[in-house]
N, C-alpha and C positions, 0 to 999 in steps of 0.2 A: 242447600236443597233448592231446586228450581221453584220459583214462585208459582203457586197454583191459585186460581180463583175458586176457593172452596165453597161448597153449598152451605147455606145457613142451617146450622144444626141446632137442635134443642136436645140437651142431655137431660135424662130423667133418671134420677137415683136418689137415695135417701140422704146422702151427705153432700155438702157443697164441694165443688171442685177446688182442690187445694194442692199445693206441692209439698205440704207439710204434714199430711196425715194419710190414712189409708186410701183416700180418693186420689192420691198422687198417681195411681196407676193409670188414670185418664190421660196423663201426659204421654203415655205410650202411643195414643191415638191422635191427640190434638195438639201436640207440641208446636207444630209449624202452622197451625191455622190462625187466620186473622182473628183478633179478639172480638171485633164487632160481628163476627160470624159464628160466635159460640155463646149460647145462652143456656141456662139450666133452670129446671124446676126441681126443688128438693123439699124434704119434710123434716129433717133433723132439727132439733131445737138448738141450733148453733147460729151464731152470727158469722157469716162468711167473711173472708179476708181476701186481699188482693191475690188473684191467681191468674187464670187464663180466660175467664168469662167476662164478656162485656157487661152483661146484666144477669141477675139471678132473681128467681121468683120463689118465695118460700111460703109453703102451706103447712102450718103447724097443727098438730093434734089438739093442742090447747085451744086454739082459736075455733076449730071446728066444734069442739065440745061446748064452748060458750055459745056458739051459734045454735047448736042443738038445744041448749037450755034457754033459748030465746033472749040471750043477752046481746046488747048492741056491740058489735065487733066488726071490724073491716077485715075480712079474711083475705090473706095474700099480702105479703110484703115484698116490694120491689127494691132490689139493691143495684146501684150503678157502680161501675168499677171505680170511678174517681172518688166515690164517697166511702169506700171500704178502707179499713185499717190495713197496715202492712202485715206481711206474713209473720206469724208467730204460732204459739200453741192455739188450738181450737178454743173458741170462747162459747161457753154455754150461756144461753139467755136466761136470766133470772126472771121467772114469771111473777113470783111474788104472792099470788093469791092461792087459797087452799084448793080451789077447783083444779087449777093447772098442776099444782104439786101432787095432788092425788092421782091425776091421770098418768103421772110418771110410772105408776105401777105397771102400765102397759109395756114397759121394757121387758117384762118376763116373756113375751112372745108365745104364750101358751095358745093352743087352738081356740079356746073360748075368748081370750083377749083379742086375738086376731079377728074372730068373727064379729065381736062387738066393735072393733076398730073399723072393720069393713062397713058396718052399718053407719058408723059415724061419718065415713067418707062418702056420703051421698053426693050425687052430681050437683044437686041444687045448693049444696054448701060450698064446694070448692070451685065449681064451674060458674064463676061470677062474671058480670060484665067487665069488671076490672081485668080479670085474667084474659078474657077473649080479646079485649082491646090491646092488651100487651102482646098477645100472640099475633093479632092481625097487623099490628104495626111492624112486627118483625118478619112475618110471612115465612115461617120455617119451611125448609126444603127437605129436611132429613131428621129423623128421630134416632137418637142413640139411647137405648134402654139398657141399664145395668140390671140384669136378671136378679130378682130378689124373691123372698119368700113371704109375701103379704098379699092382701086382697084389695089394695087401693091403687098402687102405681100403674097396674095394667090398665085400669079403666081410663086413666089420664092418657096413657100411651095410645090407646085405641081411639079415644076421642080426637086427639090431635091428628093422628094418622088419617082418620076418616074425613075430618073437616078440611084438611089441606091436600088430601090424596097424595100422601108422601110415603116413602118406604121407611121401614123400621130396621135398624141394625141392632140386634140383641147381643150384648156381651155376656157370655156364659162362662162362669168360672167355678160354679158349684152345682151339684146335681140335686137341685130342689125338686124337680118334677118327678123323678123316679124313686126318690128317697122316702119310700113308705116304711112304716113300722107297724108291728102288731099292736092293736089297741082295742079296748072295749068301750072307749069313749065315743059317744055319738057326736060330740063337738069336734073331735079329731077327724072323723070320717066326713062330716059336713064341710069342715074347713078344707080338707084335701080335695073333695069333689069340686068345690067352688074354685079353689086355686088352680086345679088342672084345667077346668073349663076356661078360665080367663087366659091361662098360659097358651092353650091350644089356639085361642082366637088370635093372640099375638103372633104365633108362629105361622098361622094361615095367611097373614097379611103379607103383602109384597115386601121384599127386603132381603136381608142376609143375616149372618151371625159371625161373631168373632169368639174365639176360644182361647183359654190359657194354655192348653196342651192338646196334643193329638188324641189322647185317650178319650177325653170328653167330646172332642170334635167328631170322632168317628161314631160315637153312640148317638148323639143328637142329630147329626146330619142324616144318618141312616133311618132313624125312627120317624123324624118329622119331614124328611125330604128336603132338608135345608142344603145350602151350598156354601156354608161358611168355611173359614180357614183359621188356622192357629196364628195368633199374634202374641209372641212371647213378650213379657214385661221387660223393659229395658232398664239399664242402670246408668247413672251419670257419675258414679264413684270413680275417682282416680285410682287406677291400679298401682299398687306399690311394688317395688322390686322384691324378688324372692329373698326371704331370710329364714333361717332355721328358727324353730320355736325356742323361746327362752324358758327352759324347763325349770329354772330356779323360781321364777315368778311370772308364769304365763298370763297374759291378759286374755280372758275367756269371756265372750259376750253373747247375749241373746237379746234380740229386739222383737217386739210384736205381741200378738194376742196370746194370752195364757189360758184361754178357755179350751174347750173340746179336748180335755185330757192333757193339754200341753203343760199345765202346771205340775201334774203328776210326773210326766216325763222329765221335766227339769229337776224335780226333786231326786229322781233316780240318778241323773247325771251328777248332781251335787253329792249324793252319797258315794258314788264311784270316785269322784275327785277327792273326797275326804279320806277314803281308804288309801289312795295313792300318796297323797300329801295333805296333811291337815291344814296347811296354810293356803292351799289352792282355793280360789274363789270364782264362782260363776256370777258374773254381773248381769242382772236381768233388768231390762227397761221395758215397761208396759204401761199403756194407758188404761188401767183397770180400776174401776170405782168400787167394785163389789169385793169386800174383804174376804168373802168365802173362797175366792180364787187365789188371793195373794198372801193370806195370813201365814200359811205354813212356810212359804218361801221366805218371809221376813224373819222367821224364827230359826231358819237353818243356819248352822255355823259356817257353811261353805257357800252361802248365797249372799250377794249384796243386791238387795232389791231397791231400785232407784226411781221407780215410777216412770212417767213420761218425760221425754226430752224432745226438742225440735228436731226435724229431720236433718237439718244442717249439722247438728251434733251427732246424729246417727251416722251420717256419712263419714264424719271425721273419725269417730271411734271405730267404725268398720274398717276403714283403711289403715288404722294404726294397730289393731288388735292382732294377737297371735292366732287365736282360735275363734272361728265364727260358728255358732251353734244354730242348727235348725232342729226342731223337735215336734213330733206329732203324738197324739194319744193312741193307746192300744185297745181301748174298749170298743165293743162293736158299734156303739152309737158314735164314737169318735171317728172310726173308720168310715162309717156311712157319710159323714160330713166332709171328710177330707180325701175320699177315694179319687176324685178328679181335680183336686185343687193344686194350683201351682202359684204361690204368692210371689210378691216382689222380693221376698227374702232370698229366693233362689238366685235371682238376677244379681242382687247386691253382693251376696256371698261369692258367687262365681267371678264377679268382676273386681272384687276387692284386692285379691292377692293373698288374703288370709287363708289359713288351713281350715277346711270345712269339716265339722263334725255333725253328721246327720244321724238322728236317733228316732226310730219310729217303725211302724209296720210296713212291710213291703207293699201292702194294698194302698197305702197313701200315695196320692199323685206326686207329691213333692219328693218323698223318699224313693219312689219308683224312678222318677226322673234323674235323681242324683246317682242312683245305682247304675242306670244306663249310660250316664255321661262318664262314669269312671273318674270323677274329679273330686271325690270326697271320701273321707273315712266314714263308712256307714255301718251302723249296728241296728239290727232288726229284732233283737230280743234282749231282755234285761240281763240274762245270765252272761252275755258276752260283752257287756258294756265296759266293765273295768279293763278287760283285755284290749278292747278296741282303743280306749283312751291311752293306755300304756304304749301301744304300738304307735299311735298318732304322735305321742310326745318324743319317741326315741328313734323312729324309722325315718332318718333324714332323706334317704333315697326316695321313699314314697312321698314325703312332703314335697320334694321337688317335682316328682312325676305328676302329682295331683295339681300342683301349681300350674304346670304347663298345660295339662288337659283342661283345667278351668279357664285358662286364658283362651284356648281354642274355642271352647263352647261359648264363652262370653262373646267373642267376636262373631261367631256364627249365628247365634240366636238372640243376643240381648243388647244389640246396639240400637241407639235411638233412630238412626237412619234406616236400618233394616226393618224395625218394627213399624215405623210410620209408613214406609214404602208399601208394605203388605197391606196395611189398613187403607191406604189410598186406593189400592187395587180393588179391595172389597167395596169401598164406597162407590167407585166408578161403575162397578158391576151392578150394584144395587140401584144406582140412579138411572141405569139404562143408557 
């Protein structure tokens, strides 16, 4: 790609930019950017590792809580690229004291917890002279904000945008704004009112947006008068040649989040596999710490639950497997969260050369996308799951047809060069 003098961007999202976890989706946008022109502010209790950021600035909940309790603490940790460890699995920082450990209950993300967290993230606690100096030394020219469902990142986004009079590009991959639910809780309604207020302020600011699929692009562009475009996640997995599925011992894999009803969907797949052949196994790899989500998977005779593995291993196993599984939950609350989602799993599956098995409701953005591509064996109801898997295992003609279609879609939508080129256009337009 032709060398471009990119604007100095500041990425604002909860997790540090890495090529080894969920934040690797940022590579879709910034792969070709100069490292000294990429910085990030993040809040997750992780120690970042070498990635694509020249520097990172971490603001932890635990430090803000100590500040709120009038304890001596220096809020804000600066990480320089040369001082970071090499890529590996994400490293959670051990806080050690009871105050910090107790605050981990905030992971529940209930409306009341988010309201309390919003109070904790007061400007006077996070907006320190240290942070302002760090920003002033960098002189950011662009903000990249990864749309999220909280009450604190928006305030940082707006502060930086106003201070330096720079545009905001918002990455929208989930429908947090419109996803209301019926509730009698005053805390819920107060949280939603404040959240929408902050979100609207972000969207009113000059800039643009990037979306994971056309479905969510059309909704947000029309409602907020935005001019964003779809930038599909790319994949760097080496596509393997076509081969028929080994029906004697097929290697069937699933990678990623097992919340939002996906654990239930995976159990349904495992049940269907067991009916077809008691020796068939679904290999599940997930970075899940809550036993409530993975306990039933570990007990199932047709599931091998292996926890988290580095993304390098994910790539290797994806390119080698027979069947690559994507799954979504069927409950109403699951659908509300996934209606517009299109994760990196779609790009990896389509680009791998493996046969795709997609199981979930049509309303899910991921399932809808795979139906429209015609590149996967798709089942949208539990009653047809066993029949779909049997066809997948035995219909060699369709295996080949879907392989070819997946190759076409991958080249059209999910190449690194194509995705970064669209993002460069969005940036140029936002910068004026």
